Phi, psi and omega in degrees: 000311181301313182301321181292316183301316188255012189307314187293327179291320182298345181284345178284132179301324184274001186275142172221097185291342174293320176299313184296314185293336181263359185278152174236126181239130181261128178242116181268104184097122186238048175267223185302313182279310185296324180296318179297313178298316182297316182297316180298315182295321179294316180295329177278352172088028171301130192305310185218131174246131176249117184251138176228128179191120182268000186276165172250163187279130174254156180306322181293343177291335194289344184277350180207359178256104198293341188267004188238152180231170184303322180293346183271352184303132179092350183264162182292136181301312185294322186286319175299315183293325175298312181303313183297312183292329176289335174286325176297317182211100175294350174294330189271161172253136177230129175249135183243130173241105178280057185213173177295144178302334180286344181263356178283138177306135180306326180300336178289323174290319184293334181276001180265161175281326185197172181230132180253130180267104174249030189273170183227014177228146182293319181297313181299318183294324179295321180291318181294324177297312181300318179295311183301321179290318180301316183261003175059053173242135180301144180235127182252100180272143173219152175212151181222150175202106180058237184273359183256156173203162177213158178216147181209128175261132181253111172252103186317125178065015174242310181246166174301145169271177179295340184271346185292321187222090174289073183303144185302314181299336186293326184305312177294320185287358188244010183274153176302132187253016182208152171303157183289130170293175185300316185291327178293319178304316181290325183281330191213356182090147189294323186256029182295333181220156179292132179277127185241161180292146179210151178219140189302324183298319182288322176292330172296318180297308187290313178298326174294318178296322179299315181294325178294318178293332178291314178290334174294313177303312182298326179281350184082018174275158181289120176284167179295136187242019179233172172276121183253120182247132182245128174250107183289338179291320181262349182070022184256137171255137180239121179260129183240115179289127176245156179242149176297141174268111180301343182262002180301131185286349178260314183237000182284152180293335186294325180254012177275357181283179189293326179202169177248133184261129180236139176267123188234139173279121182299344179274344179286152183262172185298327178298315178295321180298316178303315181297321180291318180292321180300316178289323182292322185255359177074029183280159179277312180196098177289090192289328180227146171238125180243149174215126182055047177062021176241133173287126183265134181286159186292334184272352181291142173283141181305314182298333178277334192266329185230173177241147183297144179085352176269176190246141163254153177245120186259116183258113174253133187289350173270000186240152180267348177225149181282156173274136178263110189248119178277133186269133167231110186282135181269000000 
């Protein structure tokens, strides 16, 4: 039965079904892109898929998210996707996490061969990119917006990560493409993000390419190493060669040292310090500053809270590890 199911794949000289069957792939987000990638990988017999998505299914999802039907409206996406994929191919193992990707145990990411980004917000993608670089797992990013799509494969410390080059088109390609499901409404409010246009054909193309790059990595083949932009109106793919940014705050050598040194006026408060660090390192939101295991309030003066030569730890919600900042009082 298995030989018949995968016979056409086995005809490829580069194919190794044993490698594919023993692989584990983490799929973050099971929407328009994640559902296409998951379906392709399940059909190819990837051994285990780990799905994470805290959102619930809306009627508008049905026009382009392949794993859902009308009876599934209101249910969690990851759980429904698991049921569907096991019907498609009972050979595979599928684990579902109906939760935010930040709440999934780190061991689940570490135990995978690679991670697929099927997310739809910039903040979540930055967090996932930071995690992938931290644990040195390939990340296959994809984004869609109307007739446009993009894909980029991140091989930590080999290719640029998503933080190296915040390309202009990416901002539009990373907006939420669907109304909020019930769980999102509870967590963030219905109008937290702009609803953007999306079409099934583009999500199938980009999600399919993500699955293709995933199986190439599993087979030991060279993945795509540039930023690929797709224009569905003209039918043109544009490849942009990227270089790693040595000043990237996630994978750059400049911030790979033990700490970053900042000269600080002892009269400035922690809120002002946060803003300076945020601008200097390109951070999204340094939500907490800790010193000697104590969270320092925004109104405290730096000179009252810390001593010269000691370290502050800056926690940014888009990063998986804090920045270690050495204090030099001016």
